[in-house]
C-alpha positions as CSV (number, residue, x, y, z in Angstrom):
1,M,0.0,0.0,0.0
2,P,1.6,3.3,-1.1
3,V,2.1,5.9,1.6
4,F,2.2,9.6,0.7
5,T,3.4,12.7,2.7
6,F,1.2,15.7,2.2
7,Q,1.7,19.2,3.5
8,T,-1.3,20.6,5.5
9,A,-2.1,23.5,7.7
10,H,-1.4,21.1,10.6
11,G,2.0,20.1,9.4
12,P,3.1,17.1,7.3
13,Q,0.5,14.3,7.1
14,Q,1.2,10.8,6.0
15,I,-1.7,8.9,4.4
16,A,-1.7,5.3,3.2
17,I,-3.9,4.9,0.2
18,A,-5.2,1.4,-0.5
19,E,-7.9,2.2,-3.0
20,L,-8.1,4.7,-5.8
21,V,-11.2,5.6,-7.8
22,V,-11.4,7.9,-10.9
23,A,-14.9,9.4,-11.2
24,G,-15.9,10.0,-14.8
25,W,-18.7,11.9,-16.5
26,T,-19.2,14.1,-13.5
27,G,-20.3,17.4,-15.1
28,R,-23.2,19.1,-13.3
29,D,-24.9,20.1,-16.6
30,A,-26.6,16.9,-17.6
31,D,-27.3,18.1,-21.2
32,A,-23.6,19.0,-21.7
33,V,-22.5,15.6,-20.4
34,Q,-24.8,13.8,-22.9
35,H,-23.5,16.1,-25.7
36,H,-19.9,15.2,-24.7
37,I,-20.8,11.5,-24.7
38,A,-22.2,11.8,-28.2
39,E,-19.1,13.7,-29.4
40,L,-16.8,11.0,-28.0
41,A,-18.9,8.2,-29.4
42,A,-18.4,9.7,-32.9
43,L,-14.7,9.3,-32.3
44,G,-15.1,5.7,-31.2
45,V,-15.1,6.1,-27.4
46,P,-17.6,3.8,-25.8
47,A,-20.5,5.4,-24.0
48,P,-20.6,5.0,-20.2
49,S,-22.9,2.4,-18.7
50,Q,-24.1,5.0,-16.2
51,V,-23.5,8.6,-15.2
52,P,-21.4,9.3,-13.2
53,L,-19.2,6.2,-13.5
54,Y,-16.6,5.1,-11.0
55,Y,-13.4,3.5,-12.4
56,R,-11.2,1.5,-10.1
57,V,-7.5,1.8,-10.7
58,G,-4.4,0.8,-8.8
59,A,-3.4,3.2,-6.0
60,E,0.2,2.7,-7.1
61,L,-0.5,4.9,-10.1
62,L,-0.5,7.9,-7.9
63,T,2.8,9.8,-8.0
64,Q,4.2,13.0,-6.6
65,D,7.2,12.9,-8.9
66,P,7.8,15.9,-11.2
67,E,8.1,13.7,-14.3
68,I,6.1,10.7,-15.6
69,C,6.7,8.2,-18.5
70,V,3.9,7.3,-20.9
71,L,3.8,5.0,-23.9
72,G,3.5,6.9,-27.2
73,A,2.2,10.3,-28.1
74,E,-1.5,9.9,-27.5
75,T,-1.9,10.7,-23.8
76,S,-3.0,13.8,-22.0
77,G,-3.6,15.2,-18.5
78,E,-6.8,16.5,-16.9
79,V,-6.9,18.7,-13.8
80,E,-9.2,17.3,-11.1
81,P,-10.1,17.8,-7.5
82,F,-8.7,15.0,-5.4
83,L,-10.4,13.6,-2.3
84,V,-8.7,11.3,0.2
85,S,-9.8,9.9,3.5
86,D,-7.1,9.3,6.1
87,A,-6.9,6.5,8.7
88,T,-9.3,8.4,11.0
89,G,-11.9,9.0,8.3
90,A,-11.1,12.7,8.0
91,L,-11.6,14.0,4.5
92,W,-9.0,16.1,2.7
93,L,-9.1,18.0,-0.6
94,G,-6.2,18.2,-3.0
95,L,-5.3,18.3,-6.7
96,A,-4.5,15.6,-9.2
97,S,-4.3,14.9,-12.9
98,D,-6.1,12.0,-14.5
99,H,-3.5,11.4,-17.2
100,T,-5.1,9.1,-19.8
101,D,-4.1,7.1,-22.9
102,R,-6.4,8.6,-25.6
103,A,-5.7,5.8,-28.1
104,L,-6.6,3.1,-25.7
105,E,-9.6,5.1,-24.6
106,T,-11.4,4.3,-27.9
107,L,-11.2,0.6,-27.0
108,S,-11.8,0.7,-23.3
109,V,-12.1,3.8,-21.0
110,A,-11.4,1.6,-18.0
111,K,-8.1,0.3,-19.5
112,S,-7.0,3.8,-20.6
113,K,-7.3,5.0,-17.0
114,Q,-5.1,2.2,-15.6
115,V,-2.1,2.5,-17.9
116,C,-0.9,6.1,-17.1
117,P,0.5,7.5,-13.8
118,K,-1.8,9.9,-11.9
119,P,0.2,12.9,-10.7
120,V,-1.0,14.3,-7.4
121,A,0.0,17.6,-5.6
122,R,1.9,17.5,-2.3
123,E,-0.6,19.7,-0.4
124,L,-4.0,19.0,1.1
125,W,-6.8,21.1,2.7
126,R,-9.3,19.8,5.2
127,L,-12.5,19.5,3.2
128,D,-14.6,20.9,6.0
129,T,-12.7,24.2,5.8
130,V,-13.8,24.9,2.2
131,L,-17.1,23.0,2.1
132,P,-19.4,26.0,2.6
133,Y,-18.1,27.6,-0.6
134,L,-16.7,24.6,-2.5
135,D,-18.3,25.6,-5.8
136,D,-16.3,28.9,-5.8
137,L,-12.9,27.1,-5.9
138,T,-11.2,27.4,-9.2
139,L,-9.3,24.8,-11.3
140,H,-6.8,25.7,-13.9
141,S,-4.3,23.9,-16.1
142,E,-1.7,24.9,-18.6
143,I,0.3,22.8,-21.1
144,V,3.6,23.1,-22.9
145,E,3.2,21.8,-26.5
146,D,6.3,23.6,-27.9
147,Q,9.1,24.8,-25.6
148,A,9.6,27.8,-27.8
149,Q,6.0,28.9,-27.3
150,G,5.8,28.4,-23.5
151,K,2.6,27.6,-21.6
152,T,-0.9,27.6,-23.1
153,R,-4.1,27.8,-21.0
154,Y,-5.7,24.3,-21.3
155,Q,-8.5,24.2,-18.7
156,S,-10.2,26.8,-16.5
157,G,-13.4,26.9,-14.4
158,T,-14.9,26.4,-11.0
159,L,-15.9,23.4,-9.0
160,G,-19.4,24.5,-9.6
161,A,-19.2,22.9,-13.0
162,I,-18.6,19.5,-11.4
163,R,-21.2,17.5,-9.4
164,P,-21.0,18.3,-5.7
165,L,-18.1,16.3,-4.3
166,T,-20.3,15.2,-1.4
167,D,-22.8,13.8,-3.9
168,L,-20.0,12.0,-5.7
169,M,-19.0,10.3,-2.5
170,K,-22.5,8.9,-2.0
171,G,-22.1,6.9,-5.2
172,L,-19.3,4.9,-3.7
173,P,-19.7,1.6,-1.9
174,G,-21.2,2.3,1.4
175,G,-22.0,5.8,0.3
176,R,-18.8,7.3,1.6
177,L,-15.0,7.6,1.0
178,A,-13.7,5.0,3.3
179,P,-10.5,5.4,5.3
180,G,-7.5,4.8,3.0
181,M,-9.5,5.5,-0.2
182,A,-8.9,8.4,-2.6
183,M,-10.9,9.7,-5.6
184,L,-10.3,11.9,-8.6
185,C,-13.5,13.7,-9.0
186,G,-13.8,14.8,-12.7
187,T,-12.5,17.6,-14.9
188,L,-13.3,20.5,-17.1
189,P,-13.4,20.8,-20.9
190,A,-10.1,21.3,-22.7
191,I,-9.8,24.7,-24.3
192,G,-9.1,24.0,-28.0
193,G,-9.6,20.3,-27.6
194,I,-7.9,17.4,-25.9
195,R,-4.2,17.0,-27.0
196,R,-0.8,15.8,-26.0
197,A,1.8,18.0,-24.3
198,N,5.4,17.9,-23.1
199,A,4.5,19.4,-19.7
200,F,1.4,19.9,-17.6
201,S,0.8,22.5,-14.9
202,M,-2.3,22.6,-12.7
203,A,-3.7,24.6,-9.8
204,L,-6.6,24.6,-7.3
205,H,-7.3,28.1,-6.0
206,D,-9.4,29.3,-3.0
207,P,-10.5,32.9,-3.8
208,K,-11.7,33.4,-0.2
209,S,-8.4,32.6,1.6
210,G,-6.0,33.2,-1.3
211,R,-4.5,29.7,-0.9
212,T,-3.4,27.8,-4.0
213,I,-2.4,24.1,-4.4
214,A,-0.2,23.7,-7.5
215,H,1.7,21.0,-9.2
216,D,3.8,20.7,-12.4
217,Y,5.0,17.6,-14.2
218,K,6.9,16.8,-17.3
219,I,5.9,14.0,-19.7
220,T,8.4,11.7,-21.3
221,E,7.0,9.7,-24.2
222,L,8.4,6.2,-24.6
223,P,8.6,4.8,-28.1
224,L,5.9,2.3,-29.3
225,I,7.8,-0.9,-30.2
226,S,6.1,-3.6,-32.2
């Protein structure tokens, strides 16, 4: 079971994560979600069996490293709120990227989730400290496609565009995020469309307190050998 050290307002916190869930199709606008499903179906991506959908992946995919390795040039990141329950059952909010293999996604979304590392930031906030205004928190991501051009804004919006995180937890077994379980909670549309990058930067910002959780990672593409 992987153990991660996170920085919190109460000092460093070690959390052992035994189970990892990636929640998909979590947009709050149901019509927009159905439109997106239809768009992806036209590209060959299978429609979900239900909305939202909870994909189980290995907790060992989580990484705090500043660089990940992926196979081929058809992967991309997605900024997402990250929830984790510690050994006492206390809930923490952080930031992660659901890095996904887009080629494999056309064959199986579940398999595409399992083959890429899931970068996670090193800082957490107690969920109850932001719960009263959770929808106002903002998510942003930027990508580097060409080193000469620098960063490009890739995603931007508030958590108000995602189903309430408390509602998402109710869809889990037992209706809660059990101790030792973590969940990536869905993402925002990609500005200009989903595409690969050499580097990915992401941030979760609290406009009330001014706090920000941020994480950057580089992407090394390994060759496809047949």
